[in-house]
Every structure is written in C-alpha cells, then in structure tokens.
N, C-alpha and C positions, 0 to 999 in steps of 0.2 A: 739734698738727698731726695730720692724718688723711690717709688716702689709700686708694685702691682698688688696691693693688699685688698682682699675682699672685706666687706663690712664685718666687724667682729662677730656679729650674730650669725654670719654665714661661714666664717672661717672653719669651724669645726666640721662642717658638712662638705668641705672641699678637700679632696685628698692631699693636695699639695699646699693648702692654705694660701693659694695664689690665684689672682685673676689674670687670665691671659688677655692682655691688651694688644698683643702682636703675636707673631708666629710661635707656636709651642716649640718647634724645632729651633728657632732663633733664641728662645729663652734658655733652652738646654745647652746650646752651643756657647752662649754667652757665659756659662759657668766655667769656661776654660779660657776666657780672655785675660791677658796680662793686664796689670794696672800699675800706675805710679801716681804719687802724690807727695806733698811736702808736709813735714811735721817739724816745727821749730827750726825751719830753714834747711833741714836735711831732706834729701829726696829718698823716698821709700819706694822700692820696686817689689812687686809681687808677681811671680811667674804664674802663668795661666794654670799650671797644674797645682798650684798652691792657693788659688783664689778662694775656694770654698773653705779651706782650713784657716783662712785669714779672717773669717767672719767673727765679729765681736758683738757682745750684747750692747744694745743702746744704753748709754749711761742712765742710771736711775729708772730704767724702764719697769723694774719690778713694782713700782708704785702704781703703774697703770693697770694692774690686774693680770690675771692669767692669760686672757686672750690677747692682750696688747703687749706681751713681752716680745720685743723686736730684736733683730740682729742687723748689723750693718756690714755690707761688703763693699770694698772699693770698686769703682766702676770706671774701668779703662784709664785713660790718660787725663789726669787733673791739671797737669803742669801749664797748659796754655791758658787756663781760666784766670789766673792772676793778672796777666797782661790784658786779656780780653775785657775784664771788668775794671781795669785801671787801678788795681790794688796791689801791684807787685812790690811797691815800696813799703807798704804797711803790713801786708799779710805774710806772716811767717809760716803759717800752716794753711794749705789749700787742699781740700778733700772733696772729691765727687763720689758719692756713694749711693747704694741701693738699699732700701729697707725691705726686710722680709720678716715674717713671723719667726720667732725663735724655733730652731730646729730645722728650718728649711734647707740650709746648706748641708746639714747632715744627711738629708735624704739623697743627695747626689754625690757626696764626697766618697 
C-alpha cells in the first residue's frame, strides 16, 4: 500500500488531507482509473467510475485515533505483481492499494 498522507498534525489544516507528491491533475484523474486484484483466488474488477465508492476502512484503524483513520482504495492492475514477485503459487490474494485519510474518497465521489 502507498499513499500521499501528510503528517497527522498537519492533516487537519490541509483541505484534502493529502500531500501532492505529483501532479494535482494526475491525482484527480487517478480517481477514475479502473482496478483489478485477487481475493482468495478470484479476480475482482472495479470500474473506474466505481473506484471511489469501493474505498474501505483500513482494518482496525479506529485504534489509531481520529487523525489516523484511513481508507484503502484499489490502485490499478494488481494482477502482474504475483508473478513479478514470484509468489503466484502461494498468494491467493494480491492487492495493490492506496491509503488516504478517512473521508478522502467521499470528497470526490
């Protein structure tokens, strides 16, 4: 997982709770990219127009406190990574995701 998260103490003063480490236009257009990954051996596909609605809370993130409540979005095509890392025989779930502070996807959905 990856993400452009500002330090927690700065997140509340940043309108999108996001640190732009690349083109702002690119970040916004990426919110419409399709994604695919595997869960228990089954391929899951998310259409670009459904990407933001597919955001899920990071498991057990509520223990991290209010500022560190995170959500996870699938990030493009995860399928090649099992072979790339040589884990295709063992890995039944392969997911490439992006971390954002909770509520981020709702700002764009």
